[in-house]
N, C-alpha and C positions, 0 to 999 in steps of 0.2 A: 354669556349666551350667544350662540351662533345659529345661523340658519344654512340649510342646504341650498344649492343653487337653484334659482328660480328664473326661468326663461319663458316668456310668453310669446308664442307664435300666433299667426293669424287664423288658425284653425279653431273651430268650436271644440271645447275640451270638457271632459267629465272630471270632476274633482270629488275625491272622497276624503272625509275628515274622520280620523280616529283619535280621540282625545287621549286615550290610554292604551297604546299598542302594546303588544306583548310578544315575548318568546314563548311559544307553547311547546312544552316538553312532554311528549306523549310516551307513556310507559305501558307496555303490555306484560301482564303476568298471569300465570296459570291460576294462581290463587293468592288472595290478599288477606293477611292476618295482622291485626293491630297489635302493637307491643312486641314485635319481633322483626328480624331481618327478612325482607322479601327480595327475591331475585327476579329480574326482568327477563322475558323471553324474546322481547324485541323493543326497539325504541325509535322514535322519530322526533325531529325538531321542525316546527312550522313558525312562520312569522305571521302574526295575526292581529286580531282586533276587528271588529265588524266592518269597518270601512275598508281596511286592507283586504279582508276576505272578498268584498265586493270587487275591488280593483283586480285581484288576482283571477277571479272568474271572468271578468271583462277581458283581461289579457288573453285568457285561454280561448275566448271567442273572437280574438283578433281586434278588440276594441281598446283604443288607447285611453288611459286615465292618468290622473296625477294624485298621488296620495299625500295628504296633509295631516298635521297633528303635531305632537310633541314627542321627542325622544331624549333620553338621557343616558350617560355612562356607556360602559362597554356593551351592555345588552342593547342600548339604543342604536349604536353603531352597527351591531349585528342586524338589527331590524332593517336599517337603511340599506345595507348591503343585500339583505335577503329580498327586499321589495324590488331593488333594482334588477336582481338576477331573474326575477319573474317577468321582466319586461314592462315594469310600472315606473313612471317618473316619480321620484321622491323629492318632496318639498317640505320637509319637516322643520319645525323650530327645535333647535337643540337647546336643552336646558343646561344651566351651569352646574347643578347639583343633582345627586341622586342617580338612580338607575331605572331604566324602563323595566317593567315587571316581567317576572317569569311565571307562567301558569303551568301547574303540574296536572296532567290529566292521566289518571290511572284507569286502564282498561283491563277489567278482569271479569268475574261473573257479573259484577255490577260496575258501572262507570262512576268513577269518583273524581272530583276536581278540587284543586287547591289553587285559587287565584291570588296573585300578588296584588298589593295596593298601587304600586306605581309612584313616581316622584310628585312632589308639589309643583304646581304651576303658578308662578307669580304673575302680577299685573304686567310687568315688562314683557314677559313671554307671550301673554294673551294679546297684548297690543301688536306684537310682531305677527301673530296669526291674523289679526284683523287687517293688517297692512297687506298680507298676501291675499286675503279674501277680497279686498277692495279692487284688486287687479282683474277680477273676473269680468268677462265682457258679455253683452247680450247674446243669448243663444247657448251659453255654457250651462252645464248641469252641475249642481251642487248636491251631494248626497251626505247627509248627516245621519250617522248610525251608532247606536250604542248608548251606554251609560255615561254619566259625567263623574270625573274624579271629585273627591271631597273638597280639594283645594280650589275648585272652580265654582262660580255662582250657579245655582240650580236652574237659572233662567238664561243660561248661555245660548241655548238654541234660539230663544226669543230674540236675544241681542243680535244674533247673526242674521236672522231673517228680516228683522227690522232694518238693519243696516244695508241690506241688499234689496230692500223692497222697491226702490226706485229704478232697479235694473230689470231687464227682461231675462231673468235667469230661471231655469227650470229647477225648482227646489224639491228634494226628496227627503223625507224624514222616516227613519225607522227607529222608533223609541217607544217607551211604555208610559202609562199613567200621566201624571200631570205634565211631565216633560213633553209628551205628545200633545195633550189637550191645549196647552198654553200657546202652541205655535199655529193653531188652526186659523186664528184670525188673520194671519198672513198669507192664507190661501196657498199652502204648499201644493205643487203639482200632483204629488203622490205621497201617501202614507201607506205603511205595510204592517198592520198589527197581525198577530196570529189570532185564532179564534179564542183562545184562552185570554189573551190580553184584551181583545175586543170586549168580552163579557166583563172583565175587571174594570174597564173604563166606565161602565155603567152600573156596576155592582150587580150584574145579572149572570146567570148561567146560560150559556149558549148550547141549545139542544137541537137546532134544525137549520136548514139552509134559509128558511123564512126568517129566523132570528138574526142570522148573519146579514141578510139583505136589509132587514129593518135598522139594525144598529149601524150598519155601514152608511145608510142613508142619513142617520142622525149625525154622523161625522161629517158627512158632506154638507149638511145644513149649517154645521158650525164653521165650515170654511174650507175643508179638504176638497180638492178638485177631483181626484181619483182616489179610490180606496181599494187596495189589494189586500185580501185576507188569505193567509196560508192556514190550512186545516189539517196538517200532518197526513195521516193515512186516508183522510177524506178528500184530499186534493186542494183546490184553490178556487177562490171567488174573486171577481172584480166588478166594481161598480164604477162606470166611467162617468166623466163630467156631463154627458148628455142624458145620463139616467139609464143607459143600456147596462144590462147585466150579463156577465160572462161566467161560465162554470167550466172547470177542467178537472178531470179525474186525476188519480194518483198513478205514477208509474209502478211497474211490478218489479220487485227485486228484494234482496235480503239486506236489511238495514244494518250497517256496520258502525255508523258514526252519526252522532247527533249534533256535532259542532259544525256551524257554518252553512247548514242547509238553507235556512232562511235568508241569509246573505247571498248565497248562490242564486236562490230564486229572484231576488231583487236584481242581481246583476243581469241575469238572463232576460228579465222583463225589460230593463232599460236598453239592453242591446237589441231586443226584439222590436222595440217601438220604432226604431229607425228603419227596420227591415220589412215589417209587414203589418204594423198597426196593432190594435189592442188584442185581437184574438190570437195572432201569432206570438205576440209578447208574453201573454199568459201561458201558452204552450212551451215556449222556449224557457221561460222562468221555471215552469213545473219540471221540465227536463233536467235543468241545472240543479235544482233542489234535489231531485231524485238521484242524480249522478253523484252528488256529495254524500247523500245519506247512504248510498250503496258502496261507498269507497273509504279507504282508511284516512284520506285527506280531502282536500277540496276537489271539485269536479274537474275531470279531464275531458278534452273535446271529443274523443272517440266515444266515450260512453254517452255524452250529452247527445251526440248525433244519433246514437242507437236508440235512446229512449225517446227522442223527439219523434222518431218514425212511428211509435206506438201510440201517439196521442192524437 
């Protein structure tokens, strides 16, 4: 096992962790029929995973970040090179066996995905990641986003937040279900469920803004400091740590892409916090999410700026 170069400067840094990054192979086809040969009309390759998506949009906004996680094999090397080409610092733990996953996304009349499993992550590799995380300094931001590979303990997010709990680090968690609920006791600075995930946490159906505000407050009571809820075509809601509520409508445009919009919103929100506080952060996050939804890939700065003016 090897690791990519790690240099720690004196500046405050944003770190994203993607446990199971991927090469996303996007195939466009006029029609998709099972059981026969299909021809593509266009193809793209992206390097992703939720944390990497966040880093990519941060880079588009001119904000530095360092992407962490695990890579393996020839696909892992491609991911590292792709991440660096986007202006992101790569600091992955290289696994000795396996290959980073390839996700196939077929865009036709309906959107279909086939996601790979990814390599196994052993204890030695996990310890290497912990050593990297131990180097974070007060004032840094750590973003944990996405699901956990089967080879890792299901409470890995808890272990990380507990390990860093004695440091003044701004922690952000974008996860679902028990993975999210179990970290609330460590008082993460921000969590970002969508409205469907929010209802799922409490076994309830979310039908109104009042429902969203109520259950966001329940998450706050459980430990979350700030709760950002994305609501697709209904916009976004934020409950900040002082109890103030913010609401932002949705951007207008034609949806082309469902992958990475939530990650883009999170990136815009984090970038916006340092530039104009919660209200501006919510607007920038909404513009970034819309810019990704209206594009074939992740949000680009020109469209982000255009959409931001409409909010």
